[in-house]
PDB file of N, CA, C and O in Angstrom:
ATOM      1  N   MET A   1      -9.287   8.958   8.947  1.00  0.00           N
ATOM      2  CA  MET A   1      -8.108   9.788   8.555  1.00  0.00           C
ATOM      3  C   MET A   1      -7.500  10.787   9.241  1.00  0.00           C
ATOM      4  O   MET A   1      -6.742  11.589   8.695  1.00  0.00           O
ATOM      5  N   LYS A   2      -7.853  10.808  10.736  1.00  0.00           N
ATOM      6  CA  LYS A   2      -7.236  11.960  11.720  1.00  0.00           C
ATOM      7  C   LYS A   2      -6.707  10.943  12.771  1.00  0.00           C
ATOM      8  O   LYS A   2      -7.078   9.770  12.737  1.00  0.00           O
ATOM      9  N   GLY A   3      -5.953  11.344  13.577  1.00  0.00           N
ATOM     10  CA  GLY A   3      -5.217  10.489  14.356  1.00  0.00           C
ATOM     11  C   GLY A   3      -4.112  11.231  15.165  1.00  0.00           C
ATOM     12  O   GLY A   3      -3.749  12.357  14.825  1.00  0.00           O
ATOM     13  N   ASP A   4      -3.493  10.477  16.423  1.00  0.00           N
ATOM     14  CA  ASP A   4      -2.388  11.277  16.901  1.00  0.00           C
ATOM     15  C   ASP A   4      -0.708  11.043  16.699  1.00  0.00           C
ATOM     16  O   ASP A   4       0.266  11.681  17.098  1.00  0.00           O
ATOM     17  N   VAL A   5      -0.892   9.540  15.700  1.00  0.00           N
ATOM     18  CA  VAL A   5       0.191   9.244  15.203  1.00  0.00           C
ATOM     19  C   VAL A   5       0.682  10.333  13.853  1.00  0.00           C
ATOM     20  O   VAL A   5       0.067  10.653  12.835  1.00  0.00           O
ATOM     21  N   ASP A   6       2.210  10.762  14.412  1.00  0.00           N
ATOM     22  CA  ASP A   6       2.608  11.696  13.576  1.00  0.00           C
ATOM     23  C   ASP A   6       3.516  10.539  12.194  1.00  0.00           C
ATOM     24  O   ASP A   6       4.593   9.959  12.331  1.00  0.00           O
ATOM     25  N   PHE A   7       2.798  10.539  11.239  1.00  0.00           N
ATOM     26  CA  PHE A   7       3.273   9.213   9.574  1.00  0.00           C
ATOM     27  C   PHE A   7       4.065  10.345   8.981  1.00  0.00           C
ATOM     28  O   PHE A   7       4.425   9.897   7.892  1.00  0.00           O
ATOM     29  N   SER A   8       4.528  11.553   9.098  1.00  0.00           N
ATOM     30  CA  SER A   8       5.628  12.292   8.551  1.00  0.00           C
ATOM     31  C   SER A   8       6.495  11.637   8.015  1.00  0.00           C
ATOM     32  O   SER A   8       6.630  11.720   6.794  1.00  0.00           O
ATOM     33  N   PRO A   9       7.210  10.918   8.682  1.00  0.00           N
ATOM     34  CA  PRO A   9       8.482  10.288   8.077  1.00  0.00           C
ATOM     35  C   PRO A   9       8.228   8.891   7.190  1.00  0.00           C
ATOM     36  O   PRO A   9       9.093   8.192   6.661  1.00  0.00           O
ATOM     37  N   ILE A  10       6.939   8.720   7.188  1.00  0.00           N
ATOM     38  CA  ILE A  10       6.889   8.041   5.578  1.00  0.00           C
ATOM     39  C   ILE A  10       6.051   8.489   4.633  1.00  0.00           C
ATOM     40  O   ILE A  10       5.865   7.858   3.593  1.00  0.00           O
ATOM     41  N   LEU A  11       5.429   9.693   4.919  1.00  0.00           N
ATOM     42  CA  LEU A  11       4.606  10.815   4.195  1.00  0.00           C
ATOM     43  C   LEU A  11       5.318  10.802   3.306  1.00  0.00           C
ATOM     44  O   LEU A  11       5.047  10.121   2.318  1.00  0.00           O
ATOM     45  N   ASN A  12       6.589  11.642   3.389  1.00  0.00           N
ATOM     46  CA  ASN A  12       7.293  12.282   2.644  1.00  0.00           C
ATOM     47  C   ASN A  12       7.060  13.433   1.988  1.00  0.00           C
ATOM     48  O   ASN A  12       7.273  13.590   0.785  1.00  0.00           O
ATOM     49  N   GLY A  13       6.497  14.503   2.956  1.00  0.00           N
ATOM     50  CA  GLY A  13       5.409  15.702   2.033  1.00  0.00           C
ATOM     51  C   GLY A  13       4.248  15.206   1.579  1.00  0.00           C
ATOM     52  O   GLY A  13       3.694  16.151   1.017  1.00  0.00           O
ATOM     53  N   SER A  14       3.534  14.200   1.504  1.00  0.00           N
ATOM     54  CA  SER A  14       2.345  13.398   0.962  1.00  0.00           C
ATOM     55  C   SER A  14       1.600  13.797   2.187  1.00  0.00           C
ATOM     56  O   SER A  14       2.014  14.020   3.325  1.00  0.00           O
ATOM     57  N   ASP A  15       0.404  13.833   1.682  1.00  0.00           N
ATOM     58  CA  ASP A  15      -0.818  13.781   2.892  1.00  0.00           C
ATOM     59  C   ASP A  15      -1.614  12.542   2.725  1.00  0.00           C
ATOM     60  O   ASP A  15      -2.741  12.553   3.220  1.00  0.00           O
ATOM     61  N   ASN A  16      -1.080  11.122   1.903  1.00  0.00           N
ATOM     62  CA  ASN A  16      -1.709   9.887   1.834  1.00  0.00           C
ATOM     63  C   ASN A  16      -0.661   8.879   1.621  1.00  0.00           C
ATOM     64  O   ASN A  16       0.247   9.444   1.011  1.00  0.00           O
ATOM     65  N   LEU A  17      -0.414   7.848   1.806  1.00  0.00           N
ATOM     66  CA  LEU A  17       0.158   6.446   1.181  1.00  0.00           C
ATOM     67  C   LEU A  17      -0.289   5.281   1.408  1.00  0.00           C
ATOM     68  O   LEU A  17      -0.494   4.808   2.526  1.00  0.00           O
ATOM     69  N   GLY A  18      -0.481   4.710   0.287  1.00  0.00           N
ATOM     70  CA  GLY A  18      -0.917   3.344   0.253  1.00  0.00           C
ATOM     71  C   GLY A  18       0.202   2.457   0.672  1.00  0.00           C
ATOM     72  O   GLY A  18       1.313   2.401   0.146  1.00  0.00           O
ATOM     73  N   ILE A  19      -0.380   1.543   2.027  1.00  0.00           N
ATOM     74  CA  ILE A  19       0.492   0.654   2.603  1.00  0.00           C
ATOM     75  C   ILE A  19       0.460  -0.444   1.785  1.00  0.00           C
ATOM     76  O   ILE A  19      -0.638  -0.801   1.358  1.00  0.00           O
ATOM     77  N   ASN A  20       1.925  -1.346   1.333  1.00  0.00           N
ATOM     78  CA  ASN A  20       1.728  -2.512   0.729  1.00  0.00           C
ATOM     79  C   ASN A  20       2.074  -3.564   1.885  1.00  0.00           C
ATOM     80  O   ASN A  20       3.191  -3.845   2.321  1.00  0.00           O
ATOM     81  N   HIS A  21       0.971  -4.015   2.225  1.00  0.00           N
ATOM     82  CA  HIS A  21       0.912  -5.040   3.150  1.00  0.00           C
ATOM     83  C   HIS A  21       1.500  -6.647   3.095  1.00  0.00           C
ATOM     84  O   HIS A  21       1.544  -7.523   3.958  1.00  0.00           O
ATOM     85  N   TYR A  22       2.016  -6.601   1.381  1.00  0.00           N
ATOM     86  CA  TYR A  22       3.293  -7.208   1.397  1.00  0.00           C
ATOM     87  C   TYR A  22       4.865  -7.302   1.916  1.00  0.00           C
ATOM     88  O   TYR A  22       5.648  -8.247   2.018  1.00  0.00           O
ATOM     89  N   HIS A  23       4.955  -6.013   2.169  1.00  0.00           N
ATOM     90  CA  HIS A  23       6.243  -5.633   2.400  1.00  0.00           C
ATOM     91  C   HIS A  23       6.263  -4.460   3.589  1.00  0.00           C
ATOM     92  O   HIS A  23       6.833  -3.382   3.419  1.00  0.00           O
ATOM     93  N   LEU A  24       5.503  -4.850   4.920  1.00  0.00           N
ATOM     94  CA  LEU A  24       5.287  -3.877   5.779  1.00  0.00           C
ATOM     95  C   LEU A  24       6.374  -3.445   6.651  1.00  0.00           C
ATOM     96  O   LEU A  24       6.318  -2.511   7.451  1.00  0.00           O
ATOM     97  N   ASN A  25       7.507  -4.315   6.391  1.00  0.00           N
ATOM     98  CA  ASN A  25       9.103  -4.120   7.018  1.00  0.00           C
ATOM     99  C   ASN A  25       9.839  -2.884   6.290  1.00  0.00           C
ATOM    100  O   ASN A  25      10.946  -2.417   6.560  1.00  0.00           O
ATOM    101  N   ASN A  26       8.996  -2.509   5.370  1.00  0.00           N
ATOM    102  CA  ASN A  26       9.556  -1.155   4.320  1.00  0.00           C
ATOM    103  C   ASN A  26       9.279   0.036   5.434  1.00  0.00           C
ATOM    104  O   ASN A  26      10.044   0.965   5.178  1.00  0.00           O
ATOM    105  N   TYR A  27       8.402   0.347   6.646  1.00  0.00           N
ATOM    106  CA  TYR A  27       7.709   1.261   6.725  1.00  0.00           C
ATOM    107  C   TYR A  27       8.326   1.648   8.237  1.00  0.00           C
ATOM    108  O   TYR A  27       7.732   2.531   8.856  1.00  0.00           O
ATOM    109  N   GLY A  28       9.353   1.094   8.776  1.00  0.00           N
ATOM    110  CA  GLY A  28      10.843   1.817   9.713  1.00  0.00           C
ATOM    111  C   GLY A  28       9.577   1.586  11.155  1.00  0.00           C
ATOM    112  O   GLY A  28       8.858   0.622  11.422  1.00  0.00           O
ATOM    113  N   LYS A  29       9.715   2.706  11.725  1.00  0.00           N
ATOM    114  CA  LYS A  29       9.063   1.898  13.210  1.00  0.00           C
ATOM    115  C   LYS A  29       8.087   2.343  13.400  1.00  0.00           C
ATOM    116  O   LYS A  29       7.753   2.863  14.464  1.00  0.00           O
ATOM    117  N   PHE A  30       7.142   2.199  12.022  1.00  0.00           N
ATOM    118  CA  PHE A  30       5.431   1.890  11.794  1.00  0.00           C
ATOM    119  C   PHE A  30       5.135   0.310  11.381  1.00  0.00           C
ATOM    120  O   PHE A  30       3.966  -0.069  11.466  1.00  0.00           O
ATOM    121  N   ALA A  31       5.998  -0.485  11.004  1.00  0.00           N
ATOM    122  CA  ALA A  31       6.209  -1.645  10.695  1.00  0.00           C
ATOM    123  C   ALA A  31       5.270  -2.492  11.818  1.00  0.00           C
ATOM    124  O   ALA A  31       4.245  -3.021  11.389  1.00  0.00           O
ATOM    125  N   THR A  32       5.618  -2.630  13.296  1.00  0.00           N
ATOM    126  CA  THR A  32       4.833  -3.290  13.846  1.00  0.00           C
ATOM    127  C   THR A  32       3.504  -2.528  13.953  1.00  0.00           C
ATOM    128  O   THR A  32       2.718  -3.447  14.185  1.00  0.00           O
ATOM    129  N   LEU A  33       2.938  -1.636  13.930  1.00  0.00           N
ATOM    130  CA  LEU A  33       1.758  -0.900  13.535  1.00  0.00           C
ATOM    131  C   LEU A  33       0.497  -1.308  12.789  1.00  0.00           C
ATOM    132  O   LEU A  33      -0.672  -1.411  13.162  1.00  0.00           O
ATOM    133  N   PHE A  34       1.291  -1.575  11.237  1.00  0.00           N
ATOM    134  CA  PHE A  34       0.740  -1.819  10.015  1.00  0.00           C
ATOM    135  C   PHE A  34       0.478  -3.296  10.257  1.00  0.00           C
ATOM    136  O   PHE A  34      -0.636  -3.711   9.936  1.00  0.00           O
ATOM    137  N   GLY A  35       1.360  -4.148  10.782  1.00  0.00           N
ATOM    138  CA  GLY A  35       1.514  -5.443  10.714  1.00  0.00           C
ATOM    139  C   GLY A  35       0.430  -5.733  11.767  1.00  0.00           C
ATOM    140  O   GLY A  35      -0.371  -6.613  11.451  1.00  0.00           O
ATOM    141  N   LYS A  36       0.236  -5.023  13.209  1.00  0.00           N
ATOM    142  CA  LYS A  36      -1.262  -5.270  13.801  1.00  0.00           C
ATOM    143  C   LYS A  36      -2.442  -5.184  13.255  1.00  0.00           C
ATOM    144  O   LYS A  36      -3.420  -5.880  13.529  1.00  0.00           O
ATOM    145  N   ILE A  37      -2.355  -4.161  12.322  1.00  0.00           N
ATOM    146  CA  ILE A  37      -3.396  -3.509  11.752  1.00  0.00           C
ATOM    147  C   ILE A  37      -3.713  -4.848  10.544  1.00  0.00           C
ATOM    148  O   ILE A  37      -4.872  -5.130  10.240  1.00  0.00           O
ATOM    149  N   ASN A  38      -3.007  -5.283  10.188  1.00  0.00           N
ATOM    150  CA  ASN A  38      -2.592  -6.503   8.795  1.00  0.00           C
ATOM    151  C   ASN A  38      -3.322  -7.524   9.674  1.00  0.00           C
ATOM    152  O   ASN A  38      -4.444  -7.697   9.198  1.00  0.00           O
ATOM    153  N   ASP A  39      -3.161  -8.127  10.563  1.00  0.00           N
ATOM    154  CA  ASP A  39      -3.802  -9.016  11.196  1.00  0.00           C
ATOM    155  C   ASP A  39      -5.162  -9.246  11.634  1.00  0.00           C
ATOM    156  O   ASP A  39      -5.918 -10.217  11.599  1.00  0.00           O
ATOM    157  N   LEU A  40      -5.247  -7.972  12.088  1.00  0.00           N
ATOM    158  CA  LEU A  40      -6.731  -7.838  12.820  1.00  0.00           C
ATOM    159  C   LEU A  40      -7.941  -7.835  11.395  1.00  0.00           C
ATOM    160  O   LEU A  40      -9.098  -8.193  11.617  1.00  0.00           O
ATOM    161  N   ILE A  41      -7.574  -7.460  10.178  1.00  0.00           N
ATOM    162  CA  ILE A  41      -8.207  -7.160   9.086  1.00  0.00           C
ATOM    163  C   ILE A  41      -7.948  -9.022   8.642  1.00  0.00           C
ATOM    164  O   ILE A  41      -8.620  -9.504   7.731  1.00  0.00           O
ATOM    165  N   LYS A  42      -7.499  -9.399   8.981  1.00  0.00           N
ATOM    166  CA  LYS A  42      -7.658 -11.071   8.624  1.00  0.00           C
ATOM    167  C   LYS A  42      -8.400 -11.485   9.605  1.00  0.00           C
ATOM    168  O   LYS A  42      -9.403 -12.062   9.185  1.00  0.00           O
ATOM    169  N   SER A  43      -8.341 -11.443  10.535  1.00  0.00           N
ATOM    170  CA  SER A  43      -8.780 -12.147  11.886  1.00  0.00           C
ATOM    171  C   SER A  43     -10.416 -11.617  12.263  1.00  0.00           C
ATOM    172  O   SER A  43     -11.404 -12.296  12.544  1.00  0.00           O
ATOM    173  N   ALA A  44     -10.282 -10.414  12.167  1.00  0.00           N
ATOM    174  CA  ALA A  44     -11.411  -9.901  13.056  1.00  0.00           C
ATOM    175  C   ALA A  44     -12.404 -10.904  12.074  1.00  0.00           C
ATOM    176  O   ALA A  44     -12.830 -11.951  12.562  1.00  0.00           O
ATOM    177  N   PRO A  45     -12.655 -10.627  11.046  1.00  0.00           N
ATOM    178  CA  PRO A  45     -14.101 -11.524  10.313  1.00  0.00           C
ATOM    179  C   PRO A  45     -14.546 -12.977  10.561  1.00  0.00           C
ATOM    180  O   PRO A  45     -15.673 -13.471  10.525  1.00  0.00           O
ATOM    181  N   ALA A  46     -13.287 -13.548  10.836  1.00  0.00           N
ATOM    182  CA  ALA A  46     -13.916 -14.718  11.379  1.00  0.00           C
ATOM    183  C   ALA A  46     -14.429 -14.715  12.811  1.00  0.00           C
ATOM    184  O   ALA A  46     -15.187 -15.607  13.193  1.00  0.00           O
ATOM    185  N   LYS A  47     -14.082 -13.860  13.507  1.00  0.00           N
ATOM    186  CA  LYS A  47     -14.949 -13.845  14.858  1.00  0.00           C
ATOM    187  C   LYS A  47     -16.292 -13.151  14.885  1.00  0.00           C
ATOM    188  O   LYS A  47     -16.883 -12.665  15.849  1.00  0.00           O
ATOM    189  N   ALA A  48     -16.641 -13.213  13.624  1.00  0.00           N
ATOM    190  CA  ALA A  48     -18.313 -12.453  13.939  1.00  0.00           C
ATOM    191  C   ALA A  48     -19.071 -13.575  13.467  1.00  0.00           C
ATOM    192  O   ALA A  48     -18.479 -14.351  12.717  1.00  0.00           O
ATOM    193  N   LYS A  49     -20.521 -13.861  13.824  1.00  0.00           N
ATOM    194  CA  LYS A  49     -21.164 -15.090  13.453  1.00  0.00           C
ATOM    195  C   LYS A  49     -21.276 -15.258  12.451  1.00  0.00           C
ATOM    196  O   LYS A  49     -21.431 -14.235  11.785  1.00  0.00           O
ATOM    197  N   ASP A  50     -21.274 -16.451  11.774  1.00  0.00           N
ATOM    198  CA  ASP A  50     -21.332 -17.106  10.390  1.00  0.00           C
ATOM    199  C   ASP A  50     -19.980 -16.281   9.395  1.00  0.00           C
ATOM    200  O   ASP A  50     -19.968 -16.019   8.192  1.00  0.00           O
ATOM    201  N   GLY A  51     -18.902 -16.028  10.485  1.00  0.00           N
ATOM    202  CA  GLY A  51     -17.650 -15.428   9.805  1.00  0.00           C
ATOM    203  C   GLY A  51     -16.945 -16.448   9.115  1.00  0.00           C
ATOM    204  O   GLY A  51     -17.137 -17.648   9.310  1.00  0.00           O
ATOM    205  N   ARG A  52     -16.057 -15.933   8.236  1.00  0.00           N
ATOM    206  CA  ARG A  52     -15.158 -16.420   7.506  1.00  0.00           C
ATOM    207  C   ARG A  52     -13.555 -16.132   7.813  1.00  0.00           C
ATOM    208  O   ARG A  52     -13.078 -15.031   8.086  1.00  0.00           O
ATOM    209  N   VAL A  53     -12.804 -17.442   7.697  1.00  0.00           N
ATOM    210  CA  VAL A  53     -11.112 -17.331   7.818  1.00  0.00           C
ATOM    211  C   VAL A  53     -10.730 -16.736   6.549  1.00  0.00           C
ATOM    212  O   VAL A  53     -10.988 -17.222   5.448  1.00  0.00           O
ATOM    213  N   TRP A  54      -9.930 -15.360   6.826  1.00  0.00           N
ATOM    214  CA  TRP A  54      -8.931 -14.949   5.899  1.00  0.00           C
ATOM    215  C   TRP A  54      -8.369 -16.093   5.103  1.00  0.00           C
ATOM    216  O   TRP A  54      -7.942 -16.949   5.877  1.00  0.00           O
ATOM    217  N   TYR A  55      -8.164 -16.521   3.466  1.00  0.00           N
ATOM    218  CA  TYR A  55      -7.770 -17.262   3.238  1.00  0.00           C
ATOM    219  C   TYR A  55      -6.862 -16.348   1.788  1.00  0.00           C
ATOM    220  O   TYR A  55      -7.154 -15.218   1.397  1.00  0.00           O
ATOM    221  N   ASN A  56      -5.645 -17.325   1.168  1.00  0.00           N
ATOM    222  CA  ASN A  56      -5.327 -16.754   0.209  1.00  0.00           C
ATOM    223  C   ASN A  56      -4.675 -17.693  -0.570  1.00  0.00           C
ATOM    224  O   ASN A  56      -3.448 -17.796  -0.533  1.00  0.00           O
ATOM    225  N   ASN A  57      -5.548 -18.563  -1.447  1.00  0.00           N
ATOM    226  CA  ASN A  57      -5.042 -19.854  -2.365  1.00  0.00           C
ATOM    227  C   ASN A  57      -4.332 -19.062  -3.809  1.00  0.00           C
ATOM    228  O   ASN A  57      -3.728 -19.742  -4.639  1.00  0.00           O
ATOM    229  N   SER A  58      -4.470 -17.806  -3.940  1.00  0.00           N
ATOM    230  CA  SER A  58      -3.647 -17.502  -5.106  1.00  0.00           C
ATOM    231  C   SER A  58      -2.736 -18.013  -5.791  1.00  0.00           C
ATOM    232  O   SER A  58      -1.903 -18.273  -4.922  1.00  0.00           O
ATOM    233  N   ASP A  59      -2.043 -18.548  -7.357  1.00  0.00           N
ATOM    234  CA  ASP A  59      -1.017 -18.620  -7.577  1.00  0.00           C
ATOM    235  C   ASP A  59      -1.074 -17.947  -8.806  1.00  0.00           C
ATOM    236  O   ASP A  59      -1.666 -18.495  -9.736  1.00  0.00           O
ATOM    237  N   ALA A  60      -0.563 -16.859  -8.960  1.00  0.00           N
ATOM    238  CA  ALA A  60       0.060 -15.922  -9.916  1.00  0.00           C
ATOM    239  C   ALA A  60       0.973 -16.668 -11.190  1.00  0.00           C
ATOM    240  O   ALA A  60       1.066 -16.255 -12.346  1.00  0.00           O
ATOM    241  N   MET A  61       1.419 -17.527 -10.774  1.00  0.00           N
ATOM    242  CA  MET A  61       2.128 -18.141 -12.031  1.00  0.00           C
ATOM    243  C   MET A  61       1.346 -18.833 -12.616  1.00  0.00           C
ATOM    244  O   MET A  61       1.570 -18.950 -13.820  1.00  0.00           O
ATOM    245  N   TYR A  62       0.173 -19.545 -12.069  1.00  0.00           N
ATOM    246  CA  TYR A  62      -1.234 -20.197 -13.205  1.00  0.00           C
ATOM    247  C   TYR A  62      -2.082 -19.128 -13.598  1.00  0.00           C
ATOM    248  O   TYR A  62      -2.677 -19.321 -14.659  1.00  0.00           O
ATOM    249  N   ASP A  63      -2.357 -17.728 -12.844  1.00  0.00           N
ATOM    250  CA  ASP A  63      -3.176 -16.760 -13.258  1.00  0.00           C
ATOM    251  C   ASP A  63      -4.862 -17.309 -12.563  1.00  0.00           C
ATOM    252  O   ASP A  63      -5.963 -17.058 -13.052  1.00  0.00           O
ATOM    253  N   HIS A  64      -4.547 -18.135 -11.257  1.00  0.00           N
ATOM    254  CA  HIS A  64      -5.576 -18.431 -10.148  1.00  0.00           C
ATOM    255  C   HIS A  64      -5.803 -17.717  -9.150  1.00  0.00           C
ATOM    256  O   HIS A  64      -5.010 -18.037  -8.265  1.00  0.00           O
ATOM    257  N   PHE A  65      -6.586 -16.778  -8.772  1.00  0.00           N
ATOM    258  CA  PHE A  65      -6.657 -16.085  -7.789  1.00  0.00           C
ATOM    259  C   PHE A  65      -8.094 -16.089  -7.016  1.00  0.00           C
ATOM    260  O   PHE A  65      -9.276 -15.809  -7.219  1.00  0.00           O
ATOM    261  N   ASP A  66      -7.107 -16.655  -5.854  1.00  0.00           N
ATOM    262  CA  ASP A  66      -8.760 -17.621  -4.863  1.00  0.00           C
ATOM    263  C   ASP A  66      -8.386 -16.431  -3.616  1.00  0.00           C
ATOM    264  O   ASP A  66      -7.222 -16.458  -3.215  1.00  0.00           O
ATOM    265  N   THR A  67      -9.289 -15.437  -3.020  1.00  0.00           N
ATOM    266  CA  THR A  67      -8.643 -15.267  -1.922  1.00  0.00           C
ATOM    267  C   THR A  67      -9.803 -14.878  -0.784  1.00  0.00           C
ATOM    268  O   THR A  67     -10.581 -14.235  -1.488  1.00  0.00           O
ATOM    269  N   ALA A  68     -10.302 -14.886   0.377  1.00  0.00           N
ATOM    270  CA  ALA A  68     -11.373 -14.463   1.025  1.00  0.00           C
ATOM    271  C   ALA A  68     -11.903 -12.862   0.591  1.00  0.00           C
ATOM    272  O   ALA A  68     -13.043 -12.572   0.229  1.00  0.00           O
ATOM    273  N   PHE A  69     -11.175 -12.276   0.682  1.00  0.00           N
ATOM    274  CA  PHE A  69     -11.491 -10.639   0.183  1.00  0.00           C
ATOM    275  C   PHE A  69     -10.213 -10.933  -0.255  1.00  0.00           C
ATOM    276  O   PHE A  69      -9.430 -11.880  -0.330  1.00  0.00           O
ATOM    277  N   TYR A  70     -10.362  -9.018  -0.677  1.00  0.00           N
ATOM    278  CA  TYR A  70      -8.995  -8.197  -1.115  1.00  0.00           C
ATOM    279  C   TYR A  70      -9.094  -6.855  -0.099  1.00  0.00           C
ATOM    280  O   TYR A  70     -10.224  -6.430   0.145  1.00  0.00           O
ATOM    281  N   TYR A  71      -8.309  -6.404   0.301  1.00  0.00           N
ATOM    282  CA  TYR A  71      -8.257  -5.118   1.094  1.00  0.00           C
ATOM    283  C   TYR A  71      -6.786  -4.128   0.675  1.00  0.00           C
ATOM    284  O   TYR A  71      -5.878  -4.423  -0.103  1.00  0.00           O
ATOM    285  N   ASN A  72      -6.973  -2.843   1.538  1.00  0.00           N
ATOM    286  CA  ASN A  72      -5.882  -2.490   1.348  1.00  0.00           C
ATOM    287  C   ASN A  72      -5.596  -1.360   2.714  1.00  0.00           C
ATOM    288  O   ASN A  72      -6.488  -1.013   3.489  1.00  0.00           O
ATOM    289  N   ILE A  73      -4.349  -0.962   2.779  1.00  0.00           N
ATOM    290  CA  ILE A  73      -4.202  -0.412   4.083  1.00  0.00           C
ATOM    291  C   ILE A  73      -3.586   0.794   3.410  1.00  0.00           C
ATOM    292  O   ILE A  73      -2.838   0.816   2.433  1.00  0.00           O
ATOM    293  N   SER A  74      -4.081   1.841   4.173  1.00  0.00           N
ATOM    294  CA  SER A  74      -3.600   3.363   3.950  1.00  0.00           C
ATOM    295  C   SER A  74      -3.252   4.726   5.104  1.00  0.00           C
ATOM    296  O   SER A  74      -3.746   4.772   6.231  1.00  0.00           O
ATOM    297  N   VAL A  75      -2.861   5.161   4.869  1.00  0.00           N
ATOM    298  CA  VAL A  75      -2.548   6.319   5.679  1.00  0.00           C
ATOM    299  C   VAL A  75      -2.827   7.679   4.609  1.00  0.00           C
ATOM    300  O   VAL A  75      -2.092   8.155   3.744  1.00  0.00           O
ATOM    301  N   GLY A  76      -4.463   8.148   5.150  1.00  0.00           N
ATOM    302  CA  GLY A  76      -5.045   8.677   4.725  1.00  0.00           C
ATOM    303  C   GLY A  76      -5.502   8.695   3.486  1.00  0.00           C
ATOM    304  O   GLY A  76      -4.789   7.844   2.956  1.00  0.00           O
ATOM    305  N   LYS A  77      -6.579   9.300   2.250  1.00  0.00           N
ATOM    306  CA  LYS A  77      -7.223   8.847   0.806  1.00  0.00           C
ATOM    307  C   LYS A  77      -6.247   9.563  -0.216  1.00  0.00           C
ATOM    308  O   LYS A  77      -5.119   9.889   0.154  1.00  0.00           O
ATOM    309  N   TRP A  78      -6.657   9.784  -1.404  1.00  0.00           N
ATOM    310  CA  TRP A  78      -5.966  10.938  -2.659  1.00  0.00           C
ATOM    311  C   TRP A  78      -7.050  11.646  -2.208  1.00  0.00           C
ATOM    312  O   TRP A  78      -6.548  12.762  -2.076  1.00  0.00           O
ATOM    313  N   ASP A  79      -8.452  11.772  -1.812  1.00  0.00           N
ATOM    314  CA  ASP A  79      -8.946  12.667  -1.746  1.00  0.00           C
ATOM    315  C   ASP A  79      -9.616  13.251   0.014  1.00  0.00           C
ATOM    316  O   ASP A  79     -10.294  14.134   0.537  1.00  0.00           O
ATOM    317  N   LYS A  80      -8.898  12.120   0.301  1.00  0.00           N
ATOM    318  CA  LYS A  80      -9.395  13.027   2.227  1.00  0.00           C
ATOM    319  C   LYS A  80      -7.759  12.750   2.775  1.00  0.00           C
ATOM    320  O   LYS A  80      -7.502  11.667   3.299  1.00  0.00           O
ATOM    321  N   PRO A  81      -7.066  13.429   2.673  1.00  0.00           N
ATOM    322  CA  PRO A  81      -5.834  13.132   3.436  1.00  0.00           C
ATOM    323  C   PRO A  81      -5.637  12.871   5.048  1.00  0.00           C
ATOM    324  O   PRO A  81      -6.558  12.861   5.865  1.00  0.00           O
ATOM    325  N   TYR A  82      -4.563  12.709   5.269  1.00  0.00           N
ATOM    326  CA  TYR A  82      -4.380  11.825   7.069  1.00  0.00           C
ATOM    327  C   TYR A  82      -3.896  13.366   7.326  1.00  0.00           C
ATOM    328  O   TYR A  82      -3.027  13.971   6.698  1.00  0.00           O
ATOM    329  N   VAL A  83      -4.772  13.890   8.528  1.00  0.00           N
ATOM    330  CA  VAL A  83      -4.504  14.578   9.692  1.00  0.00           C
ATOM    331  C   VAL A  83      -4.041  14.540  11.048  1.00  0.00           C
ATOM    332  O   VAL A  83      -4.721  14.142  11.994  1.00  0.00           O
ATOM    333  N   LYS A  84      -2.963  14.929  11.109  1.00  0.00           N
ATOM    334  CA  LYS A  84      -2.838  15.198  12.714  1.00  0.00           C
ATOM    335  C   LYS A  84      -3.388  15.691  13.550  1.00  0.00           C
ATOM    336  O   LYS A  84      -3.582  16.906  13.536  1.00  0.00           O
ATOM    337  N   ILE A  85      -3.934  14.676  14.825  1.00  0.00           N
ATOM    338  CA  ILE A  85      -4.421  15.744  15.706  1.00  0.00           C
ATOM    339  C   ILE A  85      -3.891  15.544  16.981  1.00  0.00           C
ATOM    340  O   ILE A  85      -3.710  14.404  17.408  1.00  0.00           O
ATOM    341  N   ALA A  86      -3.551  16.814  17.809  1.00  0.00           N
ATOM    342  CA  ALA A  86      -2.905  16.727  18.929  1.00  0.00           C
ATOM    343  C   ALA A  86      -2.724  15.918  20.030  1.00  0.00           C
ATOM    344  O   ALA A  86      -1.950  16.258  20.925  1.00  0.00           O
TER     345      ALA A  86
END
């Protein structure tokens, strides 16, 4: 919840923001950072002993949801704001 990155350009006066991992290009100069975080979330579990590869075989057209796991990316949380440290 703390870091040296100034997210104020995307926070727009708020102290937290949920990141839409399907549209990372909407976050300007932070798109690459969030892309790397997204890739890490999906690849790290497979590197653990007996870990599994992330997959998404969902098909919303048929209301069929089959994914390895769901996840969220956010800057801060509703009850714990992001704090920029020097």
